mmCIF entry with sequence, helices, sheets and N, C-alpha, C, O atoms, coordinates in Angstrom:
data_MODEL
# 
_entry.id   MODEL 
# 
_entity.id                         1 
_entity.type                       polymer 
_entity.pdbx_number_of_molecules   1 
# 
_entity_poly.entity_id                      1 
_entity_poly.type                           'polypeptide(L)' 
_entity_poly.nstd_linkage                   no 
_entity_poly.nstd_monomer                   no 
_entity_poly.pdbx_seq_one_letter_code       
;(UNK)(UNK)(UNK)(UNK)(UNK)(UNK)(UNK)(UNK)(UNK)(UNK)(UNK)(UNK)(UNK)(UNK)(UNK)(UNK)
(UNK)(UNK)(UNK)(UNK)(UNK)(UNK)(UNK)(UNK)(UNK)(UNK)(UNK)(UNK)(UNK)(UNK)(UNK)(UNK)
(UNK)(UNK)(UNK)(UNK)(UNK)(UNK)(UNK)(UNK)
;
_entity_poly.pdbx_seq_one_letter_code_can   XXXXXXXXXXXXXXXXXXXXXXXXXXXXXXXXXXXXXXXX 
_entity_poly.pdbx_strand_id                 A 
# 
loop_
_entity_poly_seq.entity_id 
_entity_poly_seq.num 
_entity_poly_seq.mon_id 
_entity_poly_seq.hetero 
1 1  UNK n 
1 2  UNK n 
1 3  UNK n 
1 4  UNK n 
1 5  UNK n 
1 6  UNK n 
1 7  UNK n 
1 8  UNK n 
1 9  UNK n 
1 10 UNK n 
1 11 UNK n 
1 12 UNK n 
1 13 UNK n 
1 14 UNK n 
1 15 UNK n 
1 16 UNK n 
1 17 UNK n 
1 18 UNK n 
1 19 UNK n 
1 20 UNK n 
1 21 UNK n 
1 22 UNK n 
1 23 UNK n 
1 24 UNK n 
1 25 UNK n 
1 26 UNK n 
1 27 UNK n 
1 28 UNK n 
1 29 UNK n 
1 30 UNK n 
1 31 UNK n 
1 32 UNK n 
1 33 UNK n 
1 34 UNK n 
1 35 UNK n 
1 36 UNK n 
1 37 UNK n 
1 38 UNK n 
1 39 UNK n 
1 40 UNK n 
# 
_struct_asym.id          A 
_struct_asym.entity_id   1 
# 
loop_
_struct_conf.conf_type_id 
_struct_conf.id 
_struct_conf.pdbx_PDB_helix_id 
_struct_conf.beg_label_comp_id 
_struct_conf.beg_label_asym_id 
_struct_conf.beg_label_seq_id 
_struct_conf.pdbx_beg_PDB_ins_code 
_struct_conf.end_label_comp_id 
_struct_conf.end_label_asym_id 
_struct_conf.end_label_seq_id 
_struct_conf.pdbx_end_PDB_ins_code 
_struct_conf.beg_auth_comp_id 
_struct_conf.beg_auth_asym_id 
_struct_conf.beg_auth_seq_id 
_struct_conf.end_auth_comp_id 
_struct_conf.end_auth_asym_id 
_struct_conf.end_auth_seq_id 
_struct_conf.pdbx_PDB_helix_class 
_struct_conf.details 
_struct_conf.pdbx_PDB_helix_length 
HELX_P HELX_P1 AA1 UNK A 2  ? UNK A 5  ? UNK A 2  UNK A 5  1 ? 4  
HELX_P HELX_P2 AA2 UNK A 9  ? UNK A 22 ? UNK A 9  UNK A 22 1 ? 14 
HELX_P HELX_P3 AA3 UNK A 31 ? UNK A 39 ? UNK A 31 UNK A 39 1 ? 9  
# 
_struct_conf_type.id          HELX_P 
_struct_conf_type.criteria    ? 
_struct_conf_type.reference   ? 
# 
loop_
_atom_site.group_PDB 
_atom_site.id 
_atom_site.type_symbol 
_atom_site.label_atom_id 
_atom_site.label_alt_id 
_atom_site.label_comp_id 
_atom_site.label_asym_id 
_atom_site.label_entity_id 
_atom_site.label_seq_id 
_atom_site.pdbx_PDB_ins_code 
_atom_site.Cartn_x 
_atom_site.Cartn_y 
_atom_site.Cartn_z 
_atom_site.occupancy 
_atom_site.B_iso_or_equiv 
_atom_site.pdbx_formal_charge 
_atom_site.auth_seq_id 
_atom_site.auth_comp_id 
_atom_site.auth_asym_id 
_atom_site.auth_atom_id 
_atom_site.pdbx_PDB_model_num 
ATOM 1   N N  . UNK A 1 1  ? 59.839 29.283 -69.417 1.00 0.00 ? 1  UNK A N  1 
ATOM 2   C CA . UNK A 1 1  ? 60.478 29.220 -68.131 1.00 0.00 ? 1  UNK A CA 1 
ATOM 3   C C  . UNK A 1 1  ? 61.242 30.413 -67.665 1.00 0.00 ? 1  UNK A C  1 
ATOM 4   O O  . UNK A 1 1  ? 61.264 30.783 -66.491 1.00 0.00 ? 1  UNK A O  1 
ATOM 5   N N  . UNK A 1 2  ? 61.888 31.015 -68.686 1.00 0.00 ? 2  UNK A N  1 
ATOM 6   C CA . UNK A 1 2  ? 62.586 32.261 -68.363 1.00 0.00 ? 2  UNK A CA 1 
ATOM 7   C C  . UNK A 1 2  ? 61.758 33.307 -67.946 1.00 0.00 ? 2  UNK A C  1 
ATOM 8   O O  . UNK A 1 2  ? 62.009 34.006 -66.964 1.00 0.00 ? 2  UNK A O  1 
ATOM 9   N N  . UNK A 1 3  ? 60.679 33.447 -68.736 1.00 0.00 ? 3  UNK A N  1 
ATOM 10  C CA . UNK A 1 3  ? 59.693 34.558 -68.476 1.00 0.00 ? 3  UNK A CA 1 
ATOM 11  C C  . UNK A 1 3  ? 59.055 34.401 -67.093 1.00 0.00 ? 3  UNK A C  1 
ATOM 12  O O  . UNK A 1 3  ? 58.914 35.413 -66.407 1.00 0.00 ? 3  UNK A O  1 
ATOM 13  N N  . UNK A 1 4  ? 58.678 33.263 -66.652 1.00 0.00 ? 4  UNK A N  1 
ATOM 14  C CA . UNK A 1 4  ? 58.159 32.983 -65.282 1.00 0.00 ? 4  UNK A CA 1 
ATOM 15  C C  . UNK A 1 4  ? 59.052 33.177 -64.171 1.00 0.00 ? 4  UNK A C  1 
ATOM 16  O O  . UNK A 1 4  ? 58.634 33.621 -63.102 1.00 0.00 ? 4  UNK A O  1 
ATOM 17  N N  . UNK A 1 5  ? 60.333 32.852 -64.371 1.00 0.00 ? 5  UNK A N  1 
ATOM 18  C CA . UNK A 1 5  ? 61.386 33.065 -63.285 1.00 0.00 ? 5  UNK A CA 1 
ATOM 19  C C  . UNK A 1 5  ? 61.996 34.423 -63.417 1.00 0.00 ? 5  UNK A C  1 
ATOM 20  O O  . UNK A 1 5  ? 62.860 34.801 -62.626 1.00 0.00 ? 5  UNK A O  1 
ATOM 21  N N  . UNK A 1 6  ? 61.564 35.159 -64.398 1.00 0.00 ? 6  UNK A N  1 
ATOM 22  C CA . UNK A 1 6  ? 62.059 36.619 -64.616 1.00 0.00 ? 6  UNK A CA 1 
ATOM 23  C C  . UNK A 1 6  ? 63.526 36.566 -64.733 1.00 0.00 ? 6  UNK A C  1 
ATOM 24  O O  . UNK A 1 6  ? 64.193 37.406 -64.130 1.00 0.00 ? 6  UNK A O  1 
ATOM 25  N N  . UNK A 1 7  ? 64.137 35.590 -65.507 1.00 0.00 ? 7  UNK A N  1 
ATOM 26  C CA . UNK A 1 7  ? 65.499 35.568 -65.962 1.00 0.00 ? 7  UNK A CA 1 
ATOM 27  C C  . UNK A 1 7  ? 65.626 35.534 -67.477 1.00 0.00 ? 7  UNK A C  1 
ATOM 28  O O  . UNK A 1 7  ? 64.665 35.402 -68.235 1.00 0.00 ? 7  UNK A O  1 
ATOM 29  N N  . UNK A 1 8  ? 66.793 35.653 -67.822 1.00 0.00 ? 8  UNK A N  1 
ATOM 30  C CA . UNK A 1 8  ? 67.270 35.513 -69.225 1.00 0.00 ? 8  UNK A CA 1 
ATOM 31  C C  . UNK A 1 8  ? 67.167 33.997 -69.740 1.00 0.00 ? 8  UNK A C  1 
ATOM 32  O O  . UNK A 1 8  ? 67.397 33.036 -69.006 1.00 0.00 ? 8  UNK A O  1 
ATOM 33  N N  . UNK A 1 9  ? 66.828 33.904 -70.972 1.00 0.00 ? 9  UNK A N  1 
ATOM 34  C CA . UNK A 1 9  ? 66.924 32.467 -71.587 1.00 0.00 ? 9  UNK A CA 1 
ATOM 35  C C  . UNK A 1 9  ? 68.286 31.942 -71.368 1.00 0.00 ? 9  UNK A C  1 
ATOM 36  O O  . UNK A 1 9  ? 68.405 30.800 -70.923 1.00 0.00 ? 9  UNK A O  1 
ATOM 37  N N  . UNK A 1 10 ? 69.328 32.660 -71.635 1.00 0.00 ? 10 UNK A N  1 
ATOM 38  C CA . UNK A 1 10 ? 70.708 32.164 -71.442 1.00 0.00 ? 10 UNK A CA 1 
ATOM 39  C C  . UNK A 1 10 ? 71.024 31.715 -69.902 1.00 0.00 ? 10 UNK A C  1 
ATOM 40  O O  . UNK A 1 10 ? 71.725 30.745 -69.616 1.00 0.00 ? 10 UNK A O  1 
ATOM 41  N N  . UNK A 1 11 ? 70.464 32.482 -69.066 1.00 0.00 ? 11 UNK A N  1 
ATOM 42  C CA . UNK A 1 11 ? 70.711 32.033 -67.651 1.00 0.00 ? 11 UNK A CA 1 
ATOM 43  C C  . UNK A 1 11 ? 69.962 30.820 -67.375 1.00 0.00 ? 11 UNK A C  1 
ATOM 44  O O  . UNK A 1 11 ? 70.502 30.050 -66.581 1.00 0.00 ? 11 UNK A O  1 
ATOM 45  N N  . UNK A 1 12 ? 68.736 30.451 -67.900 1.00 0.00 ? 12 UNK A N  1 
ATOM 46  C CA . UNK A 1 12 ? 68.147 29.203 -67.714 1.00 0.00 ? 12 UNK A CA 1 
ATOM 47  C C  . UNK A 1 12 ? 68.828 28.049 -68.380 1.00 0.00 ? 12 UNK A C  1 
ATOM 48  O O  . UNK A 1 12 ? 68.855 26.938 -67.851 1.00 0.00 ? 12 UNK A O  1 
ATOM 49  N N  . UNK A 1 13 ? 69.392 28.312 -69.564 1.00 0.00 ? 13 UNK A N  1 
ATOM 50  C CA . UNK A 1 13 ? 70.043 27.280 -70.322 1.00 0.00 ? 13 UNK A CA 1 
ATOM 51  C C  . UNK A 1 13 ? 71.436 26.870 -69.500 1.00 0.00 ? 13 UNK A C  1 
ATOM 52  O O  . UNK A 1 13 ? 71.799 25.704 -69.344 1.00 0.00 ? 13 UNK A O  1 
ATOM 53  N N  . UNK A 1 14 ? 72.128 28.005 -69.017 1.00 0.00 ? 14 UNK A N  1 
ATOM 54  C CA . UNK A 1 14 ? 73.267 27.726 -68.193 1.00 0.00 ? 14 UNK A CA 1 
ATOM 55  C C  . UNK A 1 14 ? 72.988 26.789 -67.057 1.00 0.00 ? 14 UNK A C  1 
ATOM 56  O O  . UNK A 1 14 ? 73.676 25.813 -66.757 1.00 0.00 ? 14 UNK A O  1 
ATOM 57  N N  . UNK A 1 15 ? 71.803 27.237 -66.409 1.00 0.00 ? 15 UNK A N  1 
ATOM 58  C CA . UNK A 1 15 ? 71.531 26.327 -65.154 1.00 0.00 ? 15 UNK A CA 1 
ATOM 59  C C  . UNK A 1 15 ? 71.223 24.878 -65.481 1.00 0.00 ? 15 UNK A C  1 
ATOM 60  O O  . UNK A 1 15 ? 71.623 23.952 -64.776 1.00 0.00 ? 15 UNK A O  1 
ATOM 61  N N  . UNK A 1 16 ? 70.475 24.713 -66.612 1.00 0.00 ? 16 UNK A N  1 
ATOM 62  C CA . UNK A 1 16 ? 70.228 23.336 -67.026 1.00 0.00 ? 16 UNK A CA 1 
ATOM 63  C C  . UNK A 1 16 ? 71.400 22.567 -67.371 1.00 0.00 ? 16 UNK A C  1 
ATOM 64  O O  . UNK A 1 16 ? 71.485 21.366 -67.115 1.00 0.00 ? 16 UNK A O  1 
ATOM 65  N N  . UNK A 1 17 ? 72.358 23.268 -67.978 1.00 0.00 ? 17 UNK A N  1 
ATOM 66  C CA . UNK A 1 17 ? 73.665 22.635 -68.337 1.00 0.00 ? 17 UNK A CA 1 
ATOM 67  C C  . UNK A 1 17 ? 74.462 22.300 -67.051 1.00 0.00 ? 17 UNK A C  1 
ATOM 68  O O  . UNK A 1 17 ? 75.075 21.233 -67.020 1.00 0.00 ? 17 UNK A O  1 
ATOM 69  N N  . UNK A 1 18 ? 74.494 23.123 -66.005 1.00 0.00 ? 18 UNK A N  1 
ATOM 70  C CA . UNK A 1 18 ? 75.237 22.849 -64.925 1.00 0.00 ? 18 UNK A CA 1 
ATOM 71  C C  . UNK A 1 18 ? 74.520 21.652 -64.064 1.00 0.00 ? 18 UNK A C  1 
ATOM 72  O O  . UNK A 1 18 ? 75.227 20.829 -63.483 1.00 0.00 ? 18 UNK A O  1 
ATOM 73  N N  . UNK A 1 19 ? 73.212 21.589 -64.008 1.00 0.00 ? 19 UNK A N  1 
ATOM 74  C CA . UNK A 1 19 ? 72.543 20.494 -63.426 1.00 0.00 ? 19 UNK A CA 1 
ATOM 75  C C  . UNK A 1 19 ? 72.788 19.271 -64.100 1.00 0.00 ? 19 UNK A C  1 
ATOM 76  O O  . UNK A 1 19 ? 73.109 18.279 -63.445 1.00 0.00 ? 19 UNK A O  1 
ATOM 77  N N  . UNK A 1 20 ? 72.665 19.223 -65.431 1.00 0.00 ? 20 UNK A N  1 
ATOM 78  C CA . UNK A 1 20 ? 73.065 17.928 -66.148 1.00 0.00 ? 20 UNK A CA 1 
ATOM 79  C C  . UNK A 1 20 ? 74.542 17.514 -65.989 1.00 0.00 ? 20 UNK A C  1 
ATOM 80  O O  . UNK A 1 20 ? 74.889 16.336 -66.067 1.00 0.00 ? 20 UNK A O  1 
ATOM 81  N N  . UNK A 1 21 ? 75.389 18.518 -65.766 1.00 0.00 ? 21 UNK A N  1 
ATOM 82  C CA . UNK A 1 21 ? 76.757 18.058 -65.592 1.00 0.00 ? 21 UNK A CA 1 
ATOM 83  C C  . UNK A 1 21 ? 77.006 17.448 -64.198 1.00 0.00 ? 21 UNK A C  1 
ATOM 84  O O  . UNK A 1 21 ? 77.815 16.534 -64.039 1.00 0.00 ? 21 UNK A O  1 
ATOM 85  N N  . UNK A 1 22 ? 76.243 18.013 -63.135 1.00 0.00 ? 22 UNK A N  1 
ATOM 86  C CA . UNK A 1 22 ? 76.348 17.495 -61.879 1.00 0.00 ? 22 UNK A CA 1 
ATOM 87  C C  . UNK A 1 22 ? 75.690 16.091 -61.775 1.00 0.00 ? 22 UNK A C  1 
ATOM 88  O O  . UNK A 1 22 ? 76.128 15.264 -60.975 1.00 0.00 ? 22 UNK A O  1 
ATOM 89  N N  . UNK A 1 23 ? 74.656 15.834 -62.573 1.00 0.00 ? 23 UNK A N  1 
ATOM 90  C CA . UNK A 1 23 ? 73.974 14.559 -62.537 1.00 0.00 ? 23 UNK A CA 1 
ATOM 91  C C  . UNK A 1 23 ? 74.684 13.571 -63.442 1.00 0.00 ? 23 UNK A C  1 
ATOM 92  O O  . UNK A 1 23 ? 74.306 12.401 -63.503 1.00 0.00 ? 23 UNK A O  1 
ATOM 93  N N  . UNK A 1 24 ? 75.703 14.027 -64.141 1.00 0.00 ? 24 UNK A N  1 
ATOM 94  C CA . UNK A 1 24 ? 76.423 13.167 -65.038 1.00 0.00 ? 24 UNK A CA 1 
ATOM 95  C C  . UNK A 1 24 ? 75.539 12.553 -66.138 1.00 0.00 ? 24 UNK A C  1 
ATOM 96  O O  . UNK A 1 24 ? 75.562 11.351 -66.402 1.00 0.00 ? 24 UNK A O  1 
ATOM 97  N N  . UNK A 1 25 ? 74.814 13.387 -66.717 1.00 0.00 ? 25 UNK A N  1 
ATOM 98  C CA . UNK A 1 25 ? 73.973 12.982 -67.893 1.00 0.00 ? 25 UNK A CA 1 
ATOM 99  C C  . UNK A 1 25 ? 74.704 12.805 -69.088 1.00 0.00 ? 25 UNK A C  1 
ATOM 100 O O  . UNK A 1 25 ? 75.718 13.474 -69.284 1.00 0.00 ? 25 UNK A O  1 
ATOM 101 N N  . UNK A 1 26 ? 74.266 11.909 -69.974 1.00 0.00 ? 26 UNK A N  1 
ATOM 102 C CA . UNK A 1 26 ? 74.986 11.704 -71.223 1.00 0.00 ? 26 UNK A CA 1 
ATOM 103 C C  . UNK A 1 26 ? 74.625 12.931 -72.153 1.00 0.00 ? 26 UNK A C  1 
ATOM 104 O O  . UNK A 1 26 ? 73.519 13.461 -72.041 1.00 0.00 ? 26 UNK A O  1 
ATOM 105 N N  . UNK A 1 27 ? 75.414 13.316 -72.933 1.00 0.00 ? 27 UNK A N  1 
ATOM 106 C CA . UNK A 1 27 ? 75.184 14.422 -73.811 1.00 0.00 ? 27 UNK A CA 1 
ATOM 107 C C  . UNK A 1 27 ? 73.903 14.295 -74.633 1.00 0.00 ? 27 UNK A C  1 
ATOM 108 O O  . UNK A 1 27 ? 73.684 13.198 -75.146 1.00 0.00 ? 27 UNK A O  1 
ATOM 109 N N  . UNK A 1 28 ? 73.078 15.237 -74.810 1.00 0.00 ? 28 UNK A N  1 
ATOM 110 C CA . UNK A 1 28 ? 71.911 15.013 -75.553 1.00 0.00 ? 28 UNK A CA 1 
ATOM 111 C C  . UNK A 1 28 ? 70.655 14.730 -74.672 1.00 0.00 ? 28 UNK A C  1 
ATOM 112 O O  . UNK A 1 28 ? 69.537 15.031 -75.090 1.00 0.00 ? 28 UNK A O  1 
ATOM 113 N N  . UNK A 1 29 ? 70.833 14.171 -73.495 1.00 0.00 ? 29 UNK A N  1 
ATOM 114 C CA . UNK A 1 29 ? 69.796 13.782 -72.623 1.00 0.00 ? 29 UNK A CA 1 
ATOM 115 C C  . UNK A 1 29 ? 69.298 14.944 -71.814 1.00 0.00 ? 29 UNK A C  1 
ATOM 116 O O  . UNK A 1 29 ? 70.138 15.555 -71.154 1.00 0.00 ? 29 UNK A O  1 
ATOM 117 N N  . UNK A 1 30 ? 67.954 15.358 -71.772 1.00 0.00 ? 30 UNK A N  1 
ATOM 118 C CA . UNK A 1 30 ? 67.638 16.561 -71.114 1.00 0.00 ? 30 UNK A CA 1 
ATOM 119 C C  . UNK A 1 30 ? 67.372 16.205 -69.552 1.00 0.00 ? 30 UNK A C  1 
ATOM 120 O O  . UNK A 1 30 ? 67.062 15.084 -69.149 1.00 0.00 ? 30 UNK A O  1 
ATOM 121 N N  . UNK A 1 31 ? 67.540 17.294 -68.793 1.00 0.00 ? 31 UNK A N  1 
ATOM 122 C CA . UNK A 1 31 ? 67.315 17.042 -67.271 1.00 0.00 ? 31 UNK A CA 1 
ATOM 123 C C  . UNK A 1 31 ? 65.798 16.690 -67.235 1.00 0.00 ? 31 UNK A C  1 
ATOM 124 O O  . UNK A 1 31 ? 65.496 15.823 -66.415 1.00 0.00 ? 31 UNK A O  1 
ATOM 125 N N  . UNK A 1 32 ? 64.891 17.166 -67.915 1.00 0.00 ? 32 UNK A N  1 
ATOM 126 C CA . UNK A 1 32 ? 63.488 16.865 -67.873 1.00 0.00 ? 32 UNK A CA 1 
ATOM 127 C C  . UNK A 1 32 ? 63.300 15.390 -68.045 1.00 0.00 ? 32 UNK A C  1 
ATOM 128 O O  . UNK A 1 32 ? 62.604 14.761 -67.249 1.00 0.00 ? 32 UNK A O  1 
ATOM 129 N N  . UNK A 1 33 ? 63.889 14.825 -69.047 1.00 0.00 ? 33 UNK A N  1 
ATOM 130 C CA . UNK A 1 33 ? 63.837 13.272 -69.381 1.00 0.00 ? 33 UNK A CA 1 
ATOM 131 C C  . UNK A 1 33 ? 64.239 12.569 -68.197 1.00 0.00 ? 33 UNK A C  1 
ATOM 132 O O  . UNK A 1 33 ? 63.536 11.704 -67.675 1.00 0.00 ? 33 UNK A O  1 
ATOM 133 N N  . UNK A 1 34 ? 65.421 12.950 -67.745 1.00 0.00 ? 34 UNK A N  1 
ATOM 134 C CA . UNK A 1 34 ? 66.037 12.240 -66.595 1.00 0.00 ? 34 UNK A CA 1 
ATOM 135 C C  . UNK A 1 34 ? 65.160 12.182 -65.307 1.00 0.00 ? 34 UNK A C  1 
ATOM 136 O O  . UNK A 1 34 ? 65.016 11.150 -64.652 1.00 0.00 ? 34 UNK A O  1 
ATOM 137 N N  . UNK A 1 35 ? 64.590 13.373 -65.004 1.00 0.00 ? 35 UNK A N  1 
ATOM 138 C CA . UNK A 1 35 ? 63.774 13.447 -63.764 1.00 0.00 ? 35 UNK A CA 1 
ATOM 139 C C  . UNK A 1 35 ? 62.493 12.657 -63.972 1.00 0.00 ? 35 UNK A C  1 
ATOM 140 O O  . UNK A 1 35 ? 62.040 12.017 -63.023 1.00 0.00 ? 35 UNK A O  1 
ATOM 141 N N  . UNK A 1 36 ? 61.901 12.657 -65.111 1.00 0.00 ? 36 UNK A N  1 
ATOM 142 C CA . UNK A 1 36 ? 60.709 11.979 -65.325 1.00 0.00 ? 36 UNK A CA 1 
ATOM 143 C C  . UNK A 1 36 ? 60.733 10.552 -65.234 1.00 0.00 ? 36 UNK A C  1 
ATOM 144 O O  . UNK A 1 36 ? 59.700 9.910  -65.046 1.00 0.00 ? 36 UNK A O  1 
ATOM 145 N N  . UNK A 1 37 ? 61.979 9.967  -65.372 1.00 0.00 ? 37 UNK A N  1 
ATOM 146 C CA . UNK A 1 37 ? 62.141 8.461  -65.088 1.00 0.00 ? 37 UNK A CA 1 
ATOM 147 C C  . UNK A 1 37 ? 61.926 8.185  -63.525 1.00 0.00 ? 37 UNK A C  1 
ATOM 148 O O  . UNK A 1 37 ? 61.506 7.088  -63.156 1.00 0.00 ? 37 UNK A O  1 
ATOM 149 N N  . UNK A 1 38 ? 62.178 9.050  -62.757 1.00 0.00 ? 38 UNK A N  1 
ATOM 150 C CA . UNK A 1 38 ? 62.069 8.920  -61.311 1.00 0.00 ? 38 UNK A CA 1 
ATOM 151 C C  . UNK A 1 38 ? 60.693 9.195  -60.682 1.00 0.00 ? 38 UNK A C  1 
ATOM 152 O O  . UNK A 1 38 ? 60.366 8.835  -59.551 1.00 0.00 ? 38 UNK A O  1 
ATOM 153 N N  . UNK A 1 39 ? 59.829 9.966  -61.665 1.00 0.00 ? 39 UNK A N  1 
ATOM 154 C CA . UNK A 1 39 ? 58.555 10.362 -61.089 1.00 0.00 ? 39 UNK A CA 1 
ATOM 155 C C  . UNK A 1 39 ? 57.521 9.397  -61.505 1.00 0.00 ? 39 UNK A C  1 
ATOM 156 O O  . UNK A 1 39 ? 56.388 9.552  -61.049 1.00 0.00 ? 39 UNK A O  1 
ATOM 157 N N  . UNK A 1 40 ? 57.780 8.350  -62.372 1.00 0.00 ? 40 UNK A N  1 
ATOM 158 C CA . UNK A 1 40 ? 56.859 7.364  -62.622 1.00 0.00 ? 40 UNK A CA 1 
ATOM 159 C C  . UNK A 1 40 ? 56.502 6.415  -61.683 1.00 0.00 ? 40 UNK A C  1 
ATOM 160 O O  . UNK A 1 40 ? 55.669 5.553  -61.962 1.00 0.00 ? 40 UNK A O  1 
# 
C-alpha cells in the first residue's frame, strides 16, 4: 500500500490508526475487516 501511494509505511499505519479511532473500532480489529462487513 505504501509503495502504491508513494508514502512511508509509518504514514500508512498512522492513517489506519486514525481511521480506526474515528470509527471507534475495538482494539485489534482492522479497518479492512470492519469495512468488509458492509460490502457483503
